[in-house]
C-alpha positions in Angstrom: 22.6 -6.3 8.4 26.3 -6.9 8.9 25.6 -9.7 11.2 22.7 -11.1 9.2 22.7 -14.7 8.0 23.6 -15.3 4.4 22.9 -18.1 2.0 22.5 -19.1 -1.7 19.0 -19.0 -3.1 19.9 -21.6 -5.8 22.9 -23.5 -7.0 25.4 -21.3 -8.8 23.9 -18.1 -7.4 25.8 -15.3 -5.5 25.5 -15.2 -1.8 22.5 -13.2 -0.5 21.2 -12.0 2.8 18.5 -14.2 4.4 15.7 -12.1 5.8 13.6 -13.6 8.6 10.1 -12.7 7.5 8.6 -13.7 10.9 10.4 -10.7 12.4 8.0 -8.1 11.2 9.5 -5.0 12.8 13.0 -5.8 11.4 11.5 -6.4 7.9 9.8 -3.0 8.0 13.1 -1.4 9.0 15.0 -3.1 6.2 12.4 -2.2 3.6 12.4 1.4 4.7 16.2 1.6 4.4 16.2 -0.1 1.0 13.5 2.3 -0.2 15.7 5.3 0.8 18.6 4.2 -1.4 16.8 2.6 -4.4 16.4 5.1 -7.2 13.0 5.5 -8.9 13.0 4.3 -12.5 13.3 6.9 -15.2 10.3 7.4 -17.4 10.6 5.9 -20.8 10.2 8.0 -23.9 7.2 7.0 -26.0 8.1 5.6 -29.4 6.6 7.5 -32.4 4.8 5.4 -35.0 
């Protein structure tokens, strides 16, 4: 997404990528790549009462 459009979602926010949701194939590709690099959350330990 080096050439992807960027913008600010709200005033004072950091710059983010703008993803064209009408381009379904590109969205699927991006989601698959993000899924590869996003770690799964670690299970939480149960609190004892």
